N, C-alpha and C positions, 0 to 999 in steps of 0.2 A: 475397581478391576480387583481378584482377587491376588494373597500374595503370590502364589504359583502362577501365576502369569506375568508377573512383574520380575522373576527370577531365572525364568528356564524355557527354552525354548519347546523343548519336551513338558507337555502338563503331565504325562500320564504314563507310567512304564507299568504291563503286565506281564507277571511272572510265575511261570509254568516250569516247576520241576518233572521231569519226566522220567523212566526208566520202562524199555520195552512197553511204549504207548503210541505204537503205529497205528492199532484199531482205531482210538479215542480223542488224537490231538489233531485230526483234521478236524474233526467234527465240531471239539474245542474253539478253533481256531476261526474256524469261517462262521461262527454264531458271534465270534466277538467281532467279526468284519460286519456283519450286519446288524448289529446290535444300534446303531446310530449316532456313534460316537461321534463328537462334533469338535475334538481340541485335537491337535498336535499329540501323537502317542507310538509309543513301538512296544513289541512282545518278545521278549528273553523265556527263551526256553533253557532252564540249565539242566541237561541231562546225564543224567550217572551213569554211564559208560552201558547204552543199548546197545542189543546185537540185532534189533528189528529195523527196520527203516522209519521209525522216531524221527531222527536227524531230518533226512530227504523228507517226510513227510513234512514239517515245520517248516525249514527252508523253502520247499514251494507254499506253501501257503504265505511268506513273507514275513516270518520271524527271525529274528537274531538265535542263532545257535550257542550255548556257552558249555565246555566242558566241564564237569566236577566228578569228582570222587561221590560215589554213591551213599546217600543219604538225605532223607529230606531235609535235614533243616543245614545240613552245608550244602546242598543244592539250592537251597530258597537265597542264602546267604551270598552264593556265589551267583547266581542273577542278580540281587540288589545292587552287588557291587558293579556290574557292570551299568545301573541304571543314572539316566541323565535327568529323569523327572522330578519335579516337584514334589510327587505323591507314586506310592507305590501300590498294585491291586496284586496282590497273590492269590492265585487260585490252582485246584489239581486238573491233570492231565482229564480226569475222566469226568470234571462238572462245565458245564456250562450255563451260561449267564442267559437268565431267561428276561424275555420283553419284559420294560420297565427297569431295568437295572441301571444303565446310564440315567435320566434323569433323580432319580434316587444318590445315585453315585457322586453326580455334579453340582448338586446342591450341596451334600456334604461337604467336599471339597469346597463350594463358593462359601461356605459359612468360616469367618476365620476364627470364630470360636471353639473351631475343632483340628486348631491348627495342631494343636494336644492329644488328640483323641483319635480315635480310630473305629472302624466298624465293619458288620461281618452281614450277611445276608437269610434269608429264609432257608431252611435246609427242603429241600421235595427230590421224590425218588424215581428214577422213569415208571415206575410201576405201580399199578394201581390197585394192586392185593391189598385184602384187608391188613397184614402184618404191614405193609410197607404204609401205610396211613398209620398205623399206630404207632410206630416210630417215628417218622416225622412230629405226634403229638409228642413223643417223651423229649426228641430233640429239642424241640421250640421252648419246653418247658427247663430243660435243662440249659439251655443258652439265655434265655430269658432272668431266670430265677437263681439260678447259678454262678451265672455270669462265663459259662464256657463253651462260646463257640467251638469246633472245631473247623479245621484247614478247611474240609471241602464245604465248607459253607464262605467260602473267599476272607480276605480281610485287606480293605483298604485302610492305609495310614499315611499319613506325611513321611518324606523323607527324610525331613530336619527329626522328627517324630523318633521315628522307626532308629536312628545312629544314636539319639540321646538314650533309647533305650538301650545301646549296644547289639541292637540285630537279631539275626536268628542263632540260636546256638549249635554248635556244632551235635546235634542230635539227630538220630536214624528215625527216633519216634518220640512222641511228644512233646516238639519242639512247638507245635500248636497253643497244648496247653500251657507252656513254658510262658509262651510268648504272650499270651493274654493275661496270663497270671503280675506278667510285669506292667500289661497297660493299666489293669487292673478294674475293677466292676464302675468305678465312676467315671472311665475315660472311654468305657465299651458302648458304641448306640449299634441296634439292632436295625437297618435297612428295612423298609417294606417294599421287598420283593425278592425275586425267588433266583436261585440259583438248581440246576437239575444236575444230580449225580446219576451213576450208571448203577444200577442195583443187581451186576453180575456176580458181583463178590457177596453180597446179601443173598440171593438167591443158588450161589455153589456152595455157599458156609455154611448158609442159615438162618434164617432171619431170627432164629432167639441165640445160635452160639455166637454168632459174630459180637452182638451186638454185649452179650455175655465176656468174651473175652476185650470188649474194650473196657468195658465197665473192673474188669480184674486187673489191667494193666492201668488204668487210671488209680486205682487205688493203691498198686503197686507205686503209682509216683509220686502218689502224696504220703506213702509210707517210708519215701527215701531209698527205693532201691533205685539201683544206677539204671540209666536210661539204655545200658547197651546189654543189661542183663533180661530187662524189659522186652528188648528188642527180639532177641534168641525164644524167648516165650511166644514171641507174636506171631513168630516167622513158621 
């Protein structure tokens, strides 16, 4: 029997940060409900002060809603602080877990050797244009060879290991990179399953501009520029 079954009645807490995500959160939560999870789990939505119907949508789909100051790292930490499960899965509000994710995730959790490892999923966009396909390939390369999956690929990690690492930092941006760097290349696993992220931001901002801006932010982060400065440039 896996260790997480022995210590926790709830096996998995799924934590989703939101800010004005009423248009997406229902789809994300419905996908979770229909994905065949066969252990006790709960869903915690950490809302950063949405002015739309995000909280109502989340409540309507059975999620716990936690109010938090805005900032993705802050919200993720606030959601994790409410979790009672042995494992944590962090995903974005505009990201849906696709068919086959649960067997992969469960096998990862059931393997005692992964108690001090973390896992992410394959990045996909809900757009079949050529630019989206190229971006998916580049993200796959970055995830595998640079060991830098971003938050829109999800993060599955045991609660004990998450706490050992100190949890998500109180950062508005780059909190995902900060976390995977602390996890370390040798303790990061890429699962053979997809997560589908909305391509709306890429269609709106451009398949060239948005990735280039992300690369700029990543470069500034590695140069030691404060995350608040990077967030202002990003916004």
